[in-house]
C-alpha positions in Angstrom: -13.3 7.1 -9.8 -10.7 5.9 -12.0 -7.9 3.4 -12.4 -5.0 5.8 -12.6 -4.8 5.9 -16.4 -3.9 9.5 -18.1 -6.8 9.0 -20.5 -9.2 8.7 -17.4 -8.3 12.1 -15.9 -8.4 13.6 -19.3 -11.8 12.2 -19.5 -12.7 13.5 -16.4 -11.1 16.9 -16.9 -13.2 17.3 -20.2 -16.4 16.2 -19.1 -16.7 15.8 -15.4 -14.8 19.0 -14.0 -17.3 19.4 -11.3 -16.5 16.0 -10.0 -13.9 14.9 -7.3 -11.4 12.7 -9.0 -10.6 9.7 -7.0 -8.0 7.1 -7.9 -9.7 3.6 -6.9 -8.2 2.2 -4.2 -7.8 -1.3 -5.0 -5.6 -0.2 -7.8 -3.6 1.5 -5.6 -3.1 -0.9 -3.1 -2.1 -3.4 -6.1 1.0 -1.1 -6.5 1.9 -1.1 -2.8 1.6 -4.9 -2.9 3.7 -5.5 -5.7 6.4 -3.3 -4.6 6.4 -4.6 -1.2 7.1 -8.1 -3.0 9.6 -6.5 -5.1 11.3 -4.8 -2.2 11.3 -7.8 0.2 10.2 -11.3 -1.9 7.3 -13.2 -0.9 8.2 -13.3 2.7 6.5 -12.3 6.0 8.6 -9.0 5.9 6.8 -8.2 2.6 3.3 -8.5 4.1 4.0 -6.8 7.1 5.2 -3.8 5.0 2.8 -4.2 2.7 -0.1 -4.0 5.4 1.8 -0.9 6.8 1.7 0.9 3.3 -1.6 -0.2 2.5 -3.0 1.5 6.1 -1.1 4.7 5.0 -2.6 4.7 1.8 -6.0 4.2 3.3 -5.4 7.1 5.9 -4.3 9.2 2.6 -0.6 9.5 3.9 0.5 8.8 0.1 3.8 10.6 0.3 4.8 8.6 3.6 4.7 5.8 1.1 6.4 7.1 -1.8 9.3 8.1 0.5 9.8 4.9 1.8 9.3 3.3 -1.8 12.4 6.1 -2.7 14.4 4.7 0.0 13.9 0.9 -1.4 14.7 2.1 -4.9 18.5 3.2 -4.2 18.9 0.1 -2.2 18.0 -2.1 -4.9 19.2 0.1 -7.8 17.9 2.7 -10.2 16.9 1.1 -13.4 19.0 2.1 -16.8 17.0 3.3 -19.8 17.0 -0.3 -21.4 16.0 -2.3 -18.5 13.2 -5.1 -19.0 9.7 -4.3 -17.8 10.3 -7.6 -15.4 13.2 -6.1 -13.7 12.8 -5.5 -10.1 14.2 -2.2 -10.8 11.8 -1.3 -13.0 8.8 -2.6 -11.4 9.4 -0.4 -8.4 10.2 2.5 -10.4 7.0 2.0 -12.1 4.8 1.7 -8.9 6.6 4.8 -7.5 5.7 6.6 -10.6 2.0 5.3 -10.5 1.5 6.5 -6.9 3.3 9.9 -7.5 1.3 10.6 -10.8 -2.0 9.8 -8.8 -1.0 11.4 -5.4 -3.6 14.1 -5.8 -6.5 11.5 -6.4 -5.8 9.6 -3.2 -7.2 11.7 0.0 -9.1 8.7 0.9 -9.5 9.4 4.3 -10.9 13.0 3.4 -13.1 10.9 0.8 -14.7 8.8 3.2 -15.7 11.8 5.5 -17.3 13.5 2.6 -19.2 10.4 2.1 -17.5 9.8 -1.5 -16.7 6.2 -2.8 -13.2 4.7 -2.7 -13.4 2.1 -5.0 -15.7 1.1 -8.1 -15.5 -2.5 -7.0 -19.6 -2.6 -6.6 -20.0 -1.0 -10.1 -17.3 -3.0 -11.8 -18.9 -6.1 -10.2 -22.3 -5.1 -11.6 -21.1 -4.6 -14.9 -19.6 -8.1 -14.9 -22.9 -9.8 -13.7 -24.9 -7.6 -16.5 -22.5 -8.9 -19.1 -22.8 -12.4 -18.0 -26.4 -12.6 -18.1 -26.7 -10.7 -21.0 -23.9 -11.4 -23.3 -21.1 -13.6 -21.3 -18.3 -11.8 -20.1 -15.2 -10.2 -21.9 -17.8 -10.4 -25.4 -18.1 -6.7 -27.0 -21.2 -5.7 -29.0 -20.2 -5.4 -32.7 -23.9 -4.5 -33.6 -25.3 -1.4 -31.3 -28.3 -1.3 -33.4 -28.9 -5.2 -32.6 -28.1 -4.6 -29.1 -32.1 -4.1 -28.0 -33.2 -6.8 -29.7 -30.7 -9.3 -28.1 -31.4 -7.9 -24.8 -35.1 -8.4 -25.1 -34.6 -12.2 -25.9 -32.2 -12.2 -23.2 -34.4 -10.8 -20.6 -37.4 -13.1 -22.0 -35.3 -16.5 -21.6 -34.2 -15.4 -18.0 -37.8 -14.6 -17.1 -39.6 -17.6 -15.2 -42.4 -17.1 -17.1 -43.9 -17.6 -20.9 -42.4 -14.5 -22.2 -40.0 -16.3 -24.4 -42.5 -18.0 -26.3 -44.9 -15.1 -26.5 -42.0 -13.1 -28.1 -41.2 -16.1 -30.5 -44.4 -16.4 -31.6 -45.0 -12.7 -32.6 -41.5 -11.9 -33.7 -40.5 -10.1 -37.0 -40.4 -12.6 -39.6 -42.6 -15.1 -38.2 -44.6 -14.3 -41.3 -42.9 -17.6 -43.1 -44.5 -19.9 -40.2 -48.3 -21.0 -40.2 -49.7 -19.7 -37.1 -51.8 -22.0 -35.4 -54.9 -20.9 -33.2 -52.9 -21.5 -30.0 -50.2 -19.2 -31.1 -52.8 -16.5 -32.0 -54.3 -16.6 -28.7 -50.8 -16.8 -26.9 -49.6 -13.5 -28.9 -52.9 -11.6 -28.3 
């Protein structure tokens, strides 16, 4: 399962060759949606066309979507080499290129029949939740060796018992703090 970046498919080829490569459906339809807005603006026609293209994509009929997008590319024009990324012609070209590059990983109807996932949304959601609970989203570990200690403290602080106070009473470096009898009893 990947988002369409070439590096993901390189990793797949090097390390997971026996697994079926699948383009995350959500990423595919985000390109299809953007293409519909480029072709028709933010109109009812864009939405209607998007739902048609999304349905074709879900059915694994991506070649039909690409053919229709190529027709619209001819209508709105082929971008020149020096065109800005925001130019609608370039936006449409990029969508077509993305879908072409990932066409072999977009057989969603077959994947569903085989019981394979079509999106990584569940995993991405779980990762976000773990990051929120442990370290905060969009933050990164800069000391992997200390990660275990951080996880222990965070898990203890989220617990509904006295785990955090027991951990703090016994943690390394507490030798400089005089322990009282009640702390010694809790630590035992």
